[in-house]
ROTOR-788049 format. One record per residue (C-alpha): residue number from 1; x, y, z; residue in one letter. Coordinates in steps of 0.2 Angstrom, whole numbers. Layout:
ROTOR-788049
NUM  X  Y  Z  A $
...
This chain:
ROTOR-788049
1  183  -275  180  M $
2  199  -264  181  T $
3  198  -248  170  D $
4  210  -247  158  A $
5  216  -231  165  G $
6  218  -235  181  V $
7  229  -250  178  N $
8  239  -236  165  F $
9  242  -225  181  L $
10  248  -239  194  V $
11  259  -247  181  G $
12  267  -230  176  N $
13  269  -226  196  L $
14  277  -242  198  L $
15  290  -239  184  D $
16  293  -223  191  L $
17  299  -230  207  L $
18  309  -244  203  S $
19  317  -236  189  G $
20  324  -221  200  N $
21  330  -232  214  I $
22  348  -223  213  D $
23  340  -206  217  L $
24  331  -212  232  I $
25  345  -219  243  R $
26  345  -212  260  G $
27  326  -214  260  V $
28  326  -232  255  D $
29  313  -239  269  D $
30  300  -225  265  E $
31  301  -229  247  F $
32  304  -247  249  K $
33  285  -249  259  N $
34  279  -238  245  L $
35  286  -248  230  L $
36  279  -262  240  E $
37  262  -257  242  E $
38  260  -253  223  V $
39  266  -268  217  Q $
40  253  -277  227  R $
41  240  -265  221  L $
42  245  -267  203  K $
43  246  -289  204  A $
44  227  -286  212  F $
45  222  -274  198  L $
46  230  -285  183  D $
47  220  -301  191  D $
48  205  -290  195  D $
49  205  -287  176  A $
50  197  -303  173  K $
51  181  -300  180  F $
52  166  -286  176  H $
53  155  -275  188  S $
54  143  -263  187  E $
55  143  -258  204  S $
56  145  -239  207  S $
57  153  -243  221  L $
58  168  -249  210  W $
59  166  -233  201  D $
60  169  -222  216  Q $
61  185  -234  221  L $
62  192  -230  202  V $
63  192  -211  207  K $
64  200  -213  223  E $
65  216  -225  215  I $
66  217  -212  203  Q $
67  217  -197  215  K $
68  230  -206  227  M $
69  241  -212  211  V $
70  241  -194  205  H $
71  246  -188  222  K $
72  260  -201  222  S $
73  266  -196  207  E $
74  268  -178  210  D $
75  277  -181  229  V $
76  289  -193  219  I $
77  293  -182  204  D $
78  295  -167  216  K $
79  309  -179  226  F $
80  317  -185  212  L $
81  320  -167  207  I $
82  327  -162  222  Q $
83  337  -179  224  S $
84  345  -177  206  K $
85  350  -157  209  L $
86  358  -164  225  H $
87  367  -177  218  R $
88  375  -168  203  D $
89  382  -155  215  K $
90  391  -170  224  N $
91  384  -165  241  K $
92  385  -178  255  V $
93  372  -186  269  G $
94  352  -183  269  R $
95  346  -166  262  F $
96  327  -170  264  F $
97  318  -165  279  D $
98  307  -174  291  V $
99  291  -170  284  G $
100  294  -175  266  H $
101  297  -192  273  M $
102  280  -190  282  A $
103  272  -187  267  V $
104  279  -202  258  V $
105  274  -215  273  R $
106  257  -208  272  D $
107  256  -212  254  L $
108  261  -230  257  A $
109  248  -230  271  A $
110  235  -223  259  N $
111  239  -235  244  I $
112  238  -248  256  K $
113  221  -245  263  D $
114  216  -242  246  I $
115  221  -261  242  H $
116  212  -267  257  E $
117  196  -256  251  K $
118  197  -264  234  V $
119  199  -284  240  K $
120  185  -279  252  K $
121  172  -273  239  L $
122  175  -287  229  R $
123  173  -300  245  Q $
124  158  -292  251  D $
125  149  -291  234  H $
126  152  -306  225  T $
127  133  -304  216  D $
128  139  -289  209  S $
129  155  -297  200  F $
130  155  -310  187  S $
131  164  -315  173  P $
132  166  -301  158  K $
133  154  -306  145  P $
134  154  -318  132  L $
135  157  -304  119  L $
136  177  -303  125  D $
137  188  -313  116  I $
138  201  -324  125  P $
139  218  -314  126  E $
140  228  -325  113  K $
141  214  -319  100  A $
142  217  -300  105  H $
143  231  -299  93  Q $
144  225  -297  74  V $
145  232  -306  61  T $
146  244  -292  55  Q $
147  246  -295  36  G $
148  253  -281  26  P $
149  244  -263  27  L $
150  231  -263  13  E $
151  222  -247  6  D $
152  204  -247  11  D $
153  193  -257  2  E $
154  179  -247  -6  V $
155  162  -255  -9  V $
156  147  -252  -15  G $
157  154  -235  -21  F $
158  159  -238  -40  D $
159  142  -232  -48  E $
160  142  -216  -37  E $
161  161  -214  -41  A $
162  157  -212  -59  N $
163  140  -202  -57  E $
164  151  -189  -47  V $
165  166  -190  -58  M $
166  155  -188  -74  K $
167  148  -171  -66  R $
168  164  -165  -62  L $
169  171  -169  -80  V $
170  157  -164  -89  E $
171  148  -151  -78  G $
172  134  -139  -87  V $
173  145  -125  -86  S $
174  162  -117  -92  E $
175  162  -108  -75  S $
176  164  -114  -59  V $
177  152  -127  -55  D $
178  150  -134  -38  I $
179  145  -155  -34  I $
180  141  -156  -17  P $
181  140  -174  -8  V $
182  129  -174  6  V $
183  124  -189  19  G $
184  124  -193  37  M $
185  139  -196  46  A $
186  147  -213  44  G $
187  139  -215  27  L $
188  156  -214  17  G $
189  156  -198  11  K $
190  175  -192  14  T $
191  178  -211  8  T $
192  170  -209  -10  L $
193  178  -190  -11  A $
194  196  -199  -10  R $
195  191  -212  -22  K $
196  187  -200  -33  I $
197  202  -188  -32  C $
198  214  -205  -32  N $
199  207  -210  -49  D $
200  221  -208  -62  S $
201  206  -203  -75  K $
202  203  -186  -65  L $
203  221  -182  -67  S $
204  220  -180  -85  F $
205  206  -168  -84  E $
206  213  -156  -70  F $
207  230  -149  -69  F $
208  226  -148  -50  R $
209  217  -157  -39  I $
210  217  -149  -21  I $
211  211  -155  -5  W $
212  205  -144  11  V $
213  200  -153  28  N $
214  188  -137  32  V $
215  178  -144  49  G $
216  168  -134  62  L $
217  180  -123  68  E $
218  188  -117  50  Y $
219  194  -99  46  K $
220  195  -91  28  I $
221  213  -87  29  K $
222  218  -105  35  D $
223  208  -111  21  I $
224  215  -100  7  Y $
225  233  -102  13  L $
226  231  -121  13  T $
227  224  -119  -6  I $
228  240  -107  -10  L $
229  252  -120  -2  N $
230  248  -129  -18  F $
231  253  -117  -29  F $
232  271  -110  -20  T $
233  284  -115  -9  K $
234  287  -101  -1  H $
235  268  -99  8  I $
236  279  -89  23  E $
237  279  -74  11  D $
238  260  -75  10  H $
239  257  -75  29  F $
240  254  -56  32  N $
241  242  -55  17  E $
242  222  -52  20  D $
243  210  -62  12  V $
244  206  -51  -2  D $
245  225  -52  -8  A $
246  224  -69  -3  L $
247  211  -72  -16  A $
248  220  -64  -30  K $
249  235  -71  -27  T $
250  228  -88  -30  I $
251  218  -81  -44  C $
252  234  -76  -51  G $
253  243  -93  -49  F $
254  226  -102  -57  M $
255  227  -90  -72  S $
256  247  -91  -76  E $
257  244  -112  -76  E $
258  230  -110  -88  G $
259  222  -129  -85  G $
260  207  -134  -75  R $
261  207  -135  -55  C $
262  196  -145  -43  L $
263  196  -140  -26  I $
264  189  -153  -13  V $
265  181  -145  4  L $
266  179  -160  14  D $
267  167  -159  29  D $
268  159  -142  27  V $
269  146  -133  38  W $
270  142  -116  32  V $
271  138  -109  15  A $
272  153  -95  19  E $
273  167  -106  16  V $
274  160  -110  -3  V $
275  156  -93  -7  D $
276  174  -89  -1  A $
277  182  -103  -10  V $
278  173  -97  -27  K $
279  182  -81  -26  K $
280  198  -89  -30  V $
281  195  -94  -49  F $
282  198  -86  -62  P $
283  183  -79  -74  R $
284  194  -90  -89  N $
285  179  -102  -93  K $
286  190  -116  -90  K $
287  179  -127  -82  G $
288  184  -125  -63  H $
289  175  -135  -52  R $
290  173  -136  -33  I $
291  168  -154  -24  M $
292  161  -154  -8  L $
293  156  -166  7  T $
294  144  -160  20  T $
295  131  -168  32  R $
296  118  -153  29  D $
297  105  -155  17  G $
298  101  -137  16  Y $
299  118  -130  12  L $
300  120  -145  -1  A $
301  106  -137  -10  T $
302  112  -119  -6  Y $
303  127  -124  -17  T $
304  118  -134  -31  N $
305  101  -138  -33  P $
306  105  -155  -38  D $
307  117  -162  -25  P $
308  124  -178  -24  H $
309  114  -189  -10  N $
310  125  -202  -3  L $
311  115  -218  -2  K $
312  116  -233  10  L $
313  123  -249  6  L $
314  114  -263  -1  T $
315  113  -277  8  P $
316  124  -288  -3  S $
317  136  -273  -2  N $
318  138  -272  16  S $
319  141  -292  17  F $
320  154  -289  4  E $
321  162  -275  15  L $
322  161  -283  30  L $
323  169  -298  23  E $
324  185  -289  15  K $
325  187  -279  30  R $
326  188  -295  42  A $
327  197  -307  31  F $
328  206  -295  21  G $
329  210  -305  4  N $
330  207  -322  13  G $
331  191  -332  9  N $
332  174  -331  19  F $
333  172  -347  28  P $
334  156  -355  22  V $
335  151  -359  39  E $
336  152  -340  44  L $
337  141  -334  30  V $
338  124  -335  36  E $
339  130  -326  52  L $
340  140  -312  44  G $
341  125  -309  34  K $
342  114  -306  47  N $
343  125  -295  55  I $
344  130  -284  42  A $
345  112  -283  39  Q $
346  111  -277  57  R $
347  122  -263  51  C $
348  107  -254  42  W $
349  119  -252  27  G $
350  131  -239  36  V $
351  148  -240  30  P $
352  156  -234  47  L $
353  145  -246  56  A $
354  151  -260  45  T $
355  169  -258  46  V $
356  169  -255  66  L $
357  161  -274  67  I $
358  172  -281  55  A $
359  185  -274  65  G $
360  180  -282  80  L $
361  177  -300  70  L $
362  195  -298  61  R $
363  206  -312  66  G $
364  192  -322  73  L $
365  188  -340  64  R $
366  179  -349  77  N $
367  161  -348  74  K $
368  156  -347  93  S $
369  163  -331  94  D $
370  152  -324  79  W $
371  138  -332  87  V $
372  142  -321  103  R $
373  145  -305  92  V $
374  129  -308  82  E $
375  120  -310  99  S $
376  126  -294  106  N $
377  122  -284  90  V $
378  105  -289  91  S $
379  103  -285  109  Q $
380  109  -268  106  R $
381  103  -264  89  L $
382  83  -267  89  H $
383  81  -252  75  N $
384  88  -240  66  K $
385  88  -227  81  D $
386  105  -233  86  Y $
387  120  -223  91  D $
388  136  -225  83  F $
389  146  -226  101  A $
390  138  -244  102  L $
391  148  -250  87  F $
392  163  -241  94  I $
393  163  -246  111  E $
394  161  -265  106  M $
395  176  -263  96  S $
396  186  -252  111  Y $
397  180  -266  123  D $
398  189  -279  115  R $
399  204  -269  114  L $
400  219  -276  127  P $
401  221  -264  140  Q $
402  237  -255  134  E $
403  229  -253  116  M $
404  212  -244  123  Q $
405  224  -231  131  T $
406  232  -229  116  C $
407  215  -229  105  F $
408  210  -214  117  L $
409  227  -205  116  Y $
410  222  -202  98  C $
411  211  -189  104  G $
412  223  -176  107  I $
413  224  -171  91  F $
414  211  -160  82  P $
415  196  -166  75  R $
416  200  -171  55  G $
417  220  -168  60  F $
418  231  -178  49  D $
419  243  -187  61  I $
420  261  -192  57  P $
421  263  -209  63  A $
422  280  -207  68  W $
423  275  -194  80  K $
424  260  -203  87  L $
425  271  -217  92  I $
426  285  -207  100  R $
427  272  -197  110  L $
428  264  -215  115  W $
429  282  -221  122  I $
430  284  -204  130  A $
431  269  -205  138  E $
432  272  -221  146  G $
433  259  -230  136  L $
434  270  -244  130  I $
435  276  -256  142  K $
436  295  -265  137  P $
437  294  -283  129  Q $
438  309  -294  128  Q $
439  316  -295  109  S $
440  305  -278  103  S $
441  311  -260  105  T $
442  297  -248  111  L $
443  296  -241  94  E $
444  292  -259  86  E $
445  280  -263  99  I $
446  270  -246  97  A $
447  270  -247  77  E $
448  263  -265  80  R $
449  249  -257  91  H $
450  245  -243  77  L $
451  244  -257  64  N $
452  233  -267  74  D $
453  221  -250  76  L $
454  220  -249  57  V $
455  218  -268  53  H $
456  204  -267  68  R $
457  196  -250  57  N $
458  198  -239  72  L $
459  210  -228  64  V $
460  210  -222  48  I $
461  226  -226  34  L $
462  228  -209  24  L $
463  245  -212  17  Q $
464  258  -226  17  K $
465  277  -226  19  R $
466  287  -232  4  S $
467  291  -246  15  D $
468  273  -251  16  G $
469  271  -245  33  Q $
470  259  -231  40  I $
471  266  -213  36  K $
472  249  -203  42  T $
473  233  -209  48  C $
474  216  -201  58  R $
475  202  -202  66  L $
476  185  -202  59  H $
477  175  -188  66  D $
478  163  -200  75  M $
479  176  -210  83  L $
480  185  -195  86  H $
481  172  -189  99  E $
482  171  -205  106  F $
483  190  -204  111  C $
484  188  -186  117  R $
485  173  -191  128  T $
486  179  -207  135  K $
487  196  -199  138  A $
488  189  -187  150  A $
489  179  -197  159  N $
490  194  -207  161  K $
491  203  -192  167  W $
492  217  -196  153  L $
493  217  -180  146  F $
494  206  -163  145  Q $
495  203  -151  129  E $
496  204  -134  135  I $
497  191  -123  124  C $
498  179  -112  125  T $
499  163  -114  132  T $
500  145  -111  125  V $
501  143  -95  135  D $
502  160  -90  129  N $
503  169  -91  147  A $
504  189  -89  147  I $
505  193  -108  146  P $
506  202  -115  162  S $
507  207  -133  170  I $
508  192  -142  174  Q $
509  199  -152  189  D $
510  216  -148  196  S $
511  216  -166  206  D $
512  213  -177  190  T $
513  218  -167  175  C $
514  236  -173  169  R $
515  235  -167  151  R $
516  230  -154  142  L $
517  225  -150  123  C $
518  222  -134  116  I $
519  220  -124  101  Q $
520  230  -110  96  P $
521  215  -98  93  S $
522  211  -104  113  T $
523  229  -100  119  L $
524  229  -83  124  N $
525  212  -83  134  D $
526  218  -98  144  F $
527  235  -90  147  L $
528  225  -73  154  S $
529  221  -83  169  T $
530  239  -85  174  K $
531  236  -105  178  P $
532  248  -113  188  S $
533  246  -132  188  A $
534  260  -143  195  E $
535  249  -159  192  H $
536  248  -157  172  V $
537  261  -168  165  R $
538  259  -163  145  S $
539  254  -148  136  F $
540  248  -149  117  Y $
541  244  -137  105  C $
542  243  -144  87  F $
543  238  -136  73  S $
544  237  -138  54  S $
545  238  -120  50  K $
546  253  -115  40  Q $
547  256  -100  49  K $
548  264  -101  66  Q $
549  255  -93  81  T $
550  265  -79  89  D $
551  265  -75  108  L $
552  271  -62  119  S $
553  289  -67  128  P $
554  279  -67  144  N $
555  265  -78  137  D $
556  277  -90  132  I $
557  287  -92  150  K $
558  271  -94  156  L $
559  269  -109  149  I $
560  285  -116  158  H $
561  281  -108  175  K $
562  264  -116  175  A $
563  268  -134  175  F $
564  284  -136  181  P $
565  283  -155  183  L $
566  280  -157  163  M $
567  284  -171  154  R $
568  279  -170  137  V $
569  279  -153  128  L $
570  271  -150  111  D $
571  269  -132  104  V $
572  276  -133  88  E $
573  262  -122  82  S $
574  270  -108  92  L $
575  285  -97  90  K $
576  295  -101  106  F $
577  307  -95  118  L $
578  319  -103  130  F $
579  319  -96  148  S $
580  324  -99  166  K $
581  310  -108  169  D $
582  309  -120  155  F $
583  328  -124  160  N $
584  320  -133  177  N $
585  307  -143  168  L $
586  319  -159  172  F $
587  305  -172  170  H $
588  304  -168  151  L $
589  302  -184  140  R $
590  296  -175  123  Y $
591  301  -158  116  V $
592  292  -151  100  A $
593  294  -135  97  I $
594  299  -121  84  S $
595  307  -102  84  G $
596  321  -94  78  D $
597  334  -105  87  F $
598  353  -103  82  K $
599  359  -116  95  A $
600  353  -130  105  L $
601  358  -122  124  P $
602  370  -131  136  P $
603  355  -134  150  T $
604  346  -146  137  F $
605  360  -157  143  G $
606  351  -156  161  K $
607  337  -165  153  F $
608  341  -182  159  W $
609  323  -190  155  N $
610  322  -183  137  L $
611  318  -196  125  Q $
612  313  -186  109  T $
613  319  -169  105  L $
614  309  -160  88  I $
615  318  -143  85  L $
616  311  -133  71  N $
617  321  -118  66  T $
618  316  -103  55  S $
619  336  -94  59  T $
620  345  -89  41  S $
621  361  -98  48  E $
622  365  -114  38  P $
623  367  -125  53  T $
624  362  -127  69  L $
625  375  -128  84  D $
626  371  -141  96  V $
627  380  -134  114  K $
628  372  -148  125  A $
629  380  -161  130  D $
630  368  -174  122  I $
631  381  -189  124  W $
632  377  -189  140  N $
633  359  -189  140  M $
634  357  -208  142  L $
635  337  -208  137  Q $
636  340  -197  121  L $
637  332  -210  106  R $
638  327  -196  93  H $
639  334  -180  89  L $
640  325  -169  74  Y $
641  333  -153  68  T $
642  324  -143  52  S $
643  343  -139  48  I $
644  358  -148  48  P $
645  364  -150  66  A $
646  382  -148  71  K $
647  387  -160  85  L $
648  399  -158  99  P $
649  412  -173  102  S $
650  407  -185  114  P $
651  415  -183  131  T $
652  422  -195  142  I $
653  414  -193  157  T $
654  403  -209  155  T $
655  410  -225  145  G $
656  389  -230  139  K $
657  385  -229  122  P $
658  372  -217  117  S $
659  355  -224  114  C $
660  350  -214  99  L $
661  341  -222  86  Q $
662  338  -206  75  T $
663  348  -191  69  L $
664  339  -180  57  S $
665  348  -168  50  L $
666  366  -168  55  V $
667  379  -158  47  A $
668  393  -170  37  P $
669  406  -161  46  E $
670  400  -169  61  S $
671  401  -186  55  C $
672  417  -191  64  K $
673  422  -209  70  K $
674  419  -204  89  D $
675  402  -197  85  V $
676  399  -214  76  F $
677  407  -223  89  A $
678  396  -216  103  K $
679  379  -217  91  A $
680  382  -235  87  C $
681  364  -238  91  F $
682  358  -226  76  L $
683  345  -234  63  K $
684  340  -218  54  K $
685  352  -206  49  L $
686  351  -190  36  S $
687  366  -179  33  I $
688  365  -163  24  R $
689  379  -151  18  G $
690  393  -150  7  Q $
691  394  -170  3  M $
692  409  -168  -10  A $
693  420  -168  6  A $
694  411  -179  17  F $
695  412  -193  0  F $
696  432  -186  -4  E $
697  438  -185  14  S $
698  445  -202  24  R $
699  436  -196  40  G $
700  419  -195  32  G $
701  408  -207  23  I $
702  421  -223  30  S $
703  416  -218  47  N $
704  397  -225  42  L $
705  406  -243  44  E $
706  405  -238  63  E $
707  385  -241  64  L $
708  382  -257  61  K $
709  363  -256  66  C $
710  359  -243  53  L $
711  345  -246  43  E $
712  337  -230  34  H $
713  351  -217  27  L $
714  348  -201  18  K $
715  365  -191  11  L $
716  357  -174  3  L $
717  369  -163  -7  N $
718  366  -144  -2  D $
719  360  -135  -18  V $
720  375  -123  -16  L $
721  387  -136  -17  Y $
722  381  -145  -33  M $
723  393  -138  -46  N $
724  407  -149  -35  K $
725  409  -168  -44  T $
726  406  -182  -33  I $
727  410  -200  -35  H $
728  402  -215  -25  L $
729  418  -225  -18  P $
730  420  -242  -23  A $
731  417  -248  -7  T $
732  401  -240  -3  F $
733  392  -257  -2  F $
734  402  -262  13  R $
735  400  -246  23  L $
736  383  -248  24  V $
737  378  -265  21  R $
738  363  -265  34  T $
739  355  -251  25  V $
740  338  -256  19  N $
741  332  -238  13  K $
742  343  -226  5  L $
743  338  -208  -2  T $
744  350  -198  -12  L $
745  347  -179  -18  A $
746  355  -167  -28  N $
747  373  -178  -28  T $
748  374  -179  -45  R $
749  382  -196  -48  F $
750  386  -202  -66  S $
751  372  -214  -71  W $
752  387  -226  -74  N $
753  390  -227  -53  E $
754  374  -232  -51  A $
755  377  -251  -51  D $
756  386  -249  -33  K $
757  371  -246  -26  L $
758  366  -262  -34  G $
759  379  -272  -24  Q $
760  370  -265  -7  L $
761  362  -283  0  E $
762  350  -276  11  S $
763  343  -261  0  L $
764  324  -264  -1  E $
765  319  -245  -4  V $
766  328  -233  -16  L $
767  324  -215  -18  K $
768  333  -204  -31  L $
769  328  -186  -29  K $
770  334  -169  -38  Q $
771  347  -176  -51  N $
772  353  -189  -38  A $
773  363  -195  -53  F $
774  364  -186  -71  V $
775  367  -192  -88  G $
776  357  -197  -102  N $
777  358  -216  -101  S $
778  356  -228  -87  W $
779  359  -247  -92  K $
780  361  -257  -75  P $
781  371  -272  -74  E $
782  360  -289  -73  I $
783  359  -298  -56  G $
784  361  -280  -46  G $
785  348  -275  -35  F $
786  342  -290  -29  R $
787  331  -286  -15  Q $
788  324  -269  -20  L $
789  305  -267  -19  Q $
790  304  -249  -21  V $
791  311  -238  -33  L $
792  310  -218  -34  W $
793  316  -208  -47  I $
794  312  -189  -45  E $
795  318  -173  -54  S $
796  331  -181  -65  S $
797  332  -167  -79  A $
798  346  -178  -91  E $
799  339  -195  -92  L $
800  330  -201  -110  E $
801  336  -218  -110  S $
802  333  -233  -97  W $
803  335  -250  -103  K $
804  331  -265  -90  A $
805  326  -281  -90  S $
806  317  -293  -77  D $
807  335  -300  -71  R $
808  339  -282  -65  N $
809  326  -279  -51  F $
810  319  -297  -47  P $
811  309  -290  -32  M $
812  302  -273  -38  L $
813  284  -270  -32  S $
814  283  -252  -34  H $
815  290  -238  -45  L $
816  287  -219  -44  V $
817  293  -207  -58  L $
818  292  -189  -55  I $
819  298  -175  -67  S $
820  307  -185  -78  C $
821  302  -175  -94  D $
822  315  -182  -104  K $
823  312  -201  -102  L $
824  306  -207  -118  D $
825  301  -223  -112  A $
826  300  -236  -98  L $
827  308  -254  -99  P $
828  295  -265  -106  I $
829  301  -280  -97  D $
830  296  -273  -82  L $
831  279  -280  -85  A $
832  289  -297  -83  D $
833  292  -295  -64  L $
834  282  -306  -54  P $
835  280  -294  -40  N $
836  278  -278  -50  F $
837  262  -272  -44  Q $
838  260  -252  -45  E $
839  267  -238  -53  M $
840  265  -219  -52  R $
841  270  -206  -65  L $
842  268  -187  -62  E $
843  275  -174  -73  K $
844  284  -189  -84  T $
845  273  -186  -102  S $
846  284  -194  -113  K $
847  283  -211  -105  A $
848  266  -212  -104  I $
849  264  -223  -118  E $
850  276  -238  -111  S $
851  267  -235  -95  A $
852  251  -240  -103  K $
853  259  -253  -112  A $
854  266  -262  -95  I $
855  250  -260  -87  E $
856  241  -269  -103  K $
857  253  -283  -104  K $
858  251  -285  -85  K $
859  231  -286  -83  T $
860  231  -297  -99  S $
861  239  -309  -87  K $
862  226  -308  -74  S $
863  236  -298  -63  I $
864  230  -284  -51  K $
865  241  -270  -56  F $
866  239  -250  -53  K $
867  245  -236  -63  L $
868  242  -220  -59  T $
869  246  -204  -71  I $
870  247  -186  -66  S $
871  250  -171  -79  C $
């Protein structure tokens, strides 16, 4: 019965109290009573979660609990700031007034009263409470079996994809032709479009394939900037151009390249978008194409009288999709086949409905569980006039409570937003959504949750990292709407947006709204109301635009002043400034900001709760001077800067090691022994700058030996120092023996030295970028790279010959070659590697023939192999 949001709130309040015992000395009795009452309430709610109730009295009680928890949180947070400041000034004695203690006592009494109400409600209304419905699976079945993350299975689209590709390639005109794909929500329009764009045959026909997410809240200038970003690395040079100038600029780039271009417009709602994009194409009769997806049949026929109407899945396709999503590569148990066909038929040929139900069934092998699901689906869906929310609700209800909150939280990102997995995981942790478990870090637990949501088909996997884990993901539009609606009802977060009557946006309920998310286009209007809301703990302003939003210094400062108890601040889309009020945000756990920063000021050292800091700077300075004492920020786990950071030397005020797990980027001169001895738990390290001195000095690369937990290492030589010769030390493999992912760029080592990397006993992923190695030939020694699974070679301008056998890379599964223009051929013996399953070539034309020979040899043995070639 217990609401996931309520249990989450009470749990966080409990953590807040028990985690700050040292700051409430002197008022032990008052806070001890409060802590005990919260513990009792939490224990009751945990037990109560086993029951279900439709009672309206319970709904009202849920709201009372939430308000009381919020009020308690406010009082405690303000008290902790007072206590921290008092302790830092080394003052002795009680500094708080009697009135404040009276508030704490009243809170404890109120929480006790709520606890009694909850118990009495259940005792007096036993008939209204019952065990949860049969659809709810036992706790041990909640955890979906997590095998390797697989690319989304696309079923029933082969014929449709071939038909659309034929129209794209052949077309009916040498001028710009438009192919609209139209269909209802959930039918798979975007999935079909992605399948087509990922087909290697299309890369031979089009010099560029450009994907643009449009959506309802589009702006023509943003669409143009997205397209232009595919042609230039200096997109900022065009931020101040108007739409006409941008269209001409894009047209100029297309004319220079001379090839055919395909622009994909996903989720189009108005004809203006298509008309605007048509203007960017040159009139050179190259046969450029636009493919668009839309739900609007009228819009589709406006752009082309003969649109491609996406069909419903056939019953056999629906069952095949259910089978693949529920069991992956495993076999469908015979005893479940008839049940599976009945369930698939109830999804009426709609892919989204099918994959949601499959996610619900994933990991379930017991026939009785499938019978219960079939019964539930049949009861809810009598005909085709159903609501997608019913499918989503069924999958949502089966999630463990902690994961329910994590799933709803994904809705803070804008509709159609590509969500970086690392950012989502850091935010979940900062918000307190991830609870500690023995033998796992918070990051590992959060990554498992995200993988679980993907396996359940509630989150879409967009891109995978080289190690096979999630890089970016997103929510389907229908699931995004579900998350926003459900989260608002549960007071998880509020979206600040313009109303239908264009009223100035404002906070709806000051008692319940703890997190705000807002679009940059709405921000000025919102700040004009001069909001003041100490109850707000999180403020988000995301944008997929290329350009940052400029606010006046006063408006930026208003954000700092309006939310004095803020914990999470993610405003990378704004040009940020520091202020006196910002320095007082002592509860900050997560900060992501952008601006013209030359240094990280000392005041950041006061943020004793800070876990993640992301700093994007547009300064022309080569490094960022970190003046804050980050070594005494004992909660800091991840530090990201867009330019190399110059770190301070550790002080001796605390003997505790730093809990830093990520340092990216850091200047080579900061890689000192005392720094790495302090940051001994580092897992990810990126170093950029003058690497010659780093490799040559005794106090440089040898200091990496201090990092016994290091897993990912990037060594990026600054292009200004590429003329200096660098050598890999013979002892390199001993210094970084724990590293499983290594990236090198601009280092210009000789290919003869590459075998030193082959000695790394844990190395699984190796990325060699921008002339990491130079020379015209690479012939690795036999017996090296024994654990290597992914090899990425990019912009190796001199490499002509690569000789290798199946004894060089015994575990290799993925190979990527980009801009290796002179490479004549790939080693044909790679086809004999048992795990080799995927290869991608971009702008490596001479090696295409040998790549196809490897593919042919692989497929002749009936081995699944994927080859992608781009011009």
